[in-house]
C-alpha positions in Angstrom: 0.0 0.0 0.0 1.4 3.4 -1.0 -1.2 5.7 0.6 1.3 8.6 1.0 5.0 9.5 0.8 7.1 12.1 2.4 9.3 14.8 0.8 11.1 16.7 3.5 8.4 18.0 6.0 5.6 17.5 3.5 3.3 14.4 3.3 2.1 13.8 -0.3 -1.1 11.7 -0.7 -0.7 9.3 -3.6 -4.4 9.4 -4.4 -4.3 13.1 -4.8 -1.2 12.9 -7.1 -3.0 10.4 -9.4 -6.2 12.5 -9.3 -4.3 15.7 -10.4 -2.5 13.8 -13.1 -5.8 12.4 -14.3 -7.4 15.8 -14.3 -4.5 17.4 -16.2 -4.3 14.7 -18.9 -8.0 14.3 -19.4 -8.5 18.1 -19.7 -5.7 18.3 -22.4 -7.2 15.3 -24.1 -10.7 16.8 -24.1 -9.6 20.1 -25.6 -7.7 18.3 -28.4 -10.7 16.1 -29.2 -12.9 19.2 -29.2 -10.6 21.1 -31.5 -10.3 18.1 -33.9 -14.2 18.1 -34.1 -14.1 21.9 -34.9 -15.8 22.8 -31.6 -15.2 26.2 -30.3 -13.4 26.5 -26.9 -14.2 30.2 -26.5 -16.8 29.7 -23.8 -14.3 27.6 -21.8 -11.9 30.5 -21.8 -14.6 32.9 -20.8 -16.2 30.8 -18.1 -13.2 28.8 -16.8 -14.0 29.5 -13.2 -17.6 28.3 -13.7 -16.4 25.0 -15.1 -13.8 24.5 -12.3 -16.6 25.2 -9.7 -18.9 22.7 -11.5 -16.2 20.1 -11.5 -15.4 20.5 -7.8 -19.1 20.7 -6.7 -20.1 17.7 -8.8 -17.2 15.6 -7.5 -18.0 16.6 -3.9 -21.7 15.9 -4.1 -21.2 12.4 -5.6 -18.6 11.6 -3.0 -20.8 12.7 -0.1 -23.8 10.6 -1.5 -21.6 7.5 -2.0 -20.2 7.8 1.6 -23.4 9.1 3.2 -22.9 6.9 6.3 -19.7 8.8 7.2 -21.2 12.2 6.6 -24.5 11.6 8.4 -22.5 11.1 11.6 -20.8 14.5 11.2 -22.9 16.8 8.9 -20.4 19.6 9.1 -17.8 17.4 7.5 -19.6 17.9 4.2 -18.1 21.4 4.0 -14.5 20.2 4.8 -13.5 19.9 1.1 -9.9 18.8 1.9 -10.9 15.6 3.8 -10.2 13.5 0.6 -13.8 12.8 -0.3 -14.0 13.5 -4.1 -15.4 11.7 -7.1 -13.7 12.3 -10.4 -16.8 10.9 -12.2 -19.0 13.3 -10.3 -16.8 16.2 -11.4 -17.2 15.1 -15.0 -21.0 15.0 -14.5 -20.8 18.5 -13.1 -19.0 19.7 -16.2 -21.6 17.8 -18.4 -24.5 19.6 -16.7 -22.9 23.0 -17.3 -22.0 22.1 -20.9 -25.7 21.1 -21.5 -26.9 24.6 -20.6 -23.9 26.4 -22.3 -24.5 24.7 -25.6 -28.1 25.7 -26.0 -27.2 29.0 -27.6 -24.3 27.5 -29.7 -24.3 26.0 -33.2 -22.7 22.8 -31.8 -25.0 20.4 -30.0 -24.5 18.9 -26.5 -24.1 15.4 -28.1 -21.1 16.7 -30.1 -19.5 17.8 -26.9 -20.3 14.5 -25.2 -18.4 12.6 -27.9 -15.3 14.6 -26.9 -16.0 14.5 -23.2 -16.5 10.7 -22.8 -13.1 9.5 -24.1 -11.4 12.1 -22.0 -13.4 11.1 -18.9 -12.4 7.4 -19.5 -8.7 8.4 -19.5 -9.1 10.4 -16.3 -10.8 7.4 -14.6 -7.7 5.3 -15.3 -5.7 7.5 -13.0 -8.6 7.9 -10.5 -8.8 4.1 -10.0 -5.0 3.8 -9.8 -5.1 6.3 -7.0 -7.9 4.4 -5.3 -5.7 1.3 -5.5 -2.8 3.1 -3.8 -5.0 4.5 -1.0 -7.0 1.3 -0.4 -10.4 2.9 -1.2 -13.1 1.2 -3.2 -11.5 -2.1 -2.4 -12.6 -5.6 -3.5 -14.0 -8.7 -1.8 -11.9 -11.6 -0.5 -10.5 -14.0 -3.1 -8.3 -17.1 -3.3 -7.0 -16.0 -6.7 -3.3 -15.4 -7.3 -4.4 -11.8 -8.2 -5.4 -11.1 -4.6 -3.7 -8.3 -2.6 -3.5 -7.7 1.1 -4.0 -4.3 2.7 -2.8 -3.3 6.2 -5.0 -0.3 6.6 -7.8 0.9 8.9 -10.2 1.7 6.0 -10.1 -1.8 4.6 -12.2 -4.3 6.6 -10.5 -7.4 5.3 -7.1 -8.8 6.5 -7.1 -11.5 3.9 -6.3 -11.2 0.1 -8.9 -9.3 -1.8 -9.7 -8.6 -5.4 -7.7 -5.6 -6.7 -10.9 -4.3 -8.3 -9.4 -0.8 -8.7 -6.8 -2.3 -11.1 -9.6 -4.1 -13.0 -11.3 -0.8 -13.4 -8.1 1.0 -14.5 -7.4 -1.6 -17.2 -11.0 -1.5 -18.3 -11.1 2.2 -18.8 -7.7 2.3 -20.4 -8.9 -0.2 -23.1 -12.2 1.7 -23.4 -10.3 4.9 -24.1 -8.5 3.4 -27.1 -11.7 1.7 -28.3 -13.6 5.0 -28.3 -10.8 6.6 -30.4 -11.2 3.8 -33.0 -15.0 4.3 -33.0 -14.4 8.1 -33.3 -12.4 7.6 -36.5 -14.9 5.2 -38.1 -18.1 6.8 -36.9 -20.3 8.5 -39.6 -22.9 10.0 -37.2 -22.6 12.1 -34.1 -23.2 10.2 -30.9 -21.4 6.9 -31.8 -18.7 7.4 -29.1 -21.3 8.4 -26.5 -23.6 5.5 -27.3 -21.0 2.8 -27.4 -19.0 4.3 -24.6 -22.0 4.4 -22.2 -23.1 0.9 -23.3 -19.7 -0.6 -22.6 -19.2 1.4 -19.4 -22.6 0.0 -18.2 -21.6 -3.5 -19.0 -18.2 -3.1 -17.3 -19.7 -1.5 -14.2 -22.4 -4.1 -13.9 -19.8 -6.8 -14.0 -16.9 -5.3 -12.0 -19.1 -4.1 -9.2 -19.6 -7.7 -8.3 -16.0 -7.8 -7.1 -16.4 -4.8 -4.8 -16.1 -5.5 -1.0 -16.5 -2.1 0.4 -19.8 -0.7 1.7 -22.2 0.7 -0.9 -25.7 1.9 -1.2 -28.0 -1.1 -1.9 -30.8 -0.9 -4.3 -33.5 -3.6 -4.2 -35.3 -4.0 -7.5 -37.7 -6.3 -9.3 -37.6 -7.3 -12.9 -40.8 -5.4 -13.6 -39.0 -2.2 -12.4 -36.7 -2.4 -15.3 -39.6 -3.1 -17.7 -41.3 0.1 -16.4 -38.0 2.0 -16.7 -37.6 0.9 -20.3 -41.2 1.9 -21.0 -40.6 5.3 -19.4 -37.6 6.2 -21.5 -39.2 4.9 -24.7 -42.3 7.0 -24.0 -40.1 10.0 -23.3 -38.2 9.5 -26.5 -41.4 9.3 -28.5 -42.8 12.3 -26.8 -39.6 14.3 -27.5 -39.9 13.4 -31.2 -43.6 14.3 -31.7 -43.9 17.2 -29.2 -43.4 19.8 -32.0 -46.4 18.4 -33.9 -48.8 18.5 -30.9 -51.0 21.4 -29.8 -50.7 22.8 -26.3 -53.8 20.9 -25.2 -52.4 17.6 -26.5 -49.1 18.3 -24.8 -50.8 18.8 -21.5 -52.9 15.7 -22.0 -49.9 13.5 -22.9 -47.9 14.8 -19.9 -50.9 14.1 -17.6 -51.3 10.6 -18.9 -47.6 9.8 -18.5 -47.6 11.2 -15.0 -50.7 9.2 -14.0 -49.3 5.9 -15.4 -45.8 6.1 -13.9 -47.0 7.8 -10.7 -49.6 5.1 -10.3 -47.0 2.5 -10.6 -44.9 4.1 -7.9 -47.9 4.2 -5.7 -48.9 0.5 -6.1 -45.3 -0.8 -6.1 -45.1 -1.5 -2.4 -48.0 -3.9 -2.7 -46.4 -5.9 -5.6 -44.9 -9.1 -4.3 -42.3 -10.2 -6.9 -38.9 -11.6 -6.3 -36.3 -8.9 -5.7 -32.6 -8.8 -6.1 -29.9 -6.5 -4.8 -27.8 -4.1 -6.9 -25.2 -1.6 -5.9 -26.3 2.0 -6.5 -23.6 2.4 -9.2 -25.0 -0.5 -11.1 -28.5 1.0 -10.9 -27.2 4.4 -12.1 -25.4 2.8 -15.0 -28.6 1.3 -16.2 -30.4 4.6 -16.0 -27.5 6.3 -17.8 -27.7 3.7 -20.6 -31.4 4.1 -21.1 -31.2 7.9 -21.1 -28.3 7.9 -23.6 -30.1 5.6 -26.0 -33.2 7.9 -26.0 -31.1 11.1 -26.3 -29.0 9.8 -29.2 -32.1 8.6 -31.1 -34.0 11.8 -30.6 -30.9 13.9 -31.5 -30.3 12.0 -34.7 -33.9 12.5 -35.7 -33.7 16.2 -35.0 -30.3 16.7 -36.7 -30.2 14.2 -39.6 -27.2 16.0 -41.1 -25.0 15.4 -38.1 
């Protein structure tokens, strides 16, 4: 375990070093990809502080949510930004939200920016997971495999060999980065990198999370829940495509019918007695991200057939 090293009187946290390297390289990579796609970086120069704040805020919010047990015991700790609680992926999500609103008044669309943001985010996640491996965070479950590693740390609850799941993730995102570059060269339509990237990231997350041994937020779901989720995103996609052809009265009627149907399901769900299975919260979010991405890419391609 290489949680920290000392240079003179200073203690340098390895996880922080990897995180900063990941931020620097992914930012450079993102700007190069954006320039190669003829996307203007002017608004990044004009609103650099806004993007930095969105990155820090998004990373902090996701970190607090994922470690809510720790922060519920000491609420004021949420405001102590230097306690090490930060999610790189949350920071990317924060930038994505800001990009979504920033691109509404631009000629380029949000999906074009996502095609540049996703490969850069994957590269940054490689270093984030390497830092997690060095610090012993997001550790794996016990294993008898020769790949097992042993931590001597207070934050790891196992004293036996465990899966180096952080290295699994680092290798996965390293390969995904290069695969997305290949897709980028061969893609004929906007959204190819985003669609394939989110799909593969969902599959990877769903598989690799099974090797996690640290505490996580459990989600108990039924098979019918995913059917309803799929129906929800399909109906939202159809609604987004036809909304320009509907009158205001029909729009209100459609929205009311959708709200009644899905709201009614949420109301009766506690009384449904189907077999449930447990997911980690990250697995559940990856499924939501995949469904939302499919709908968004399909709707975008119908609205912008020339892209």
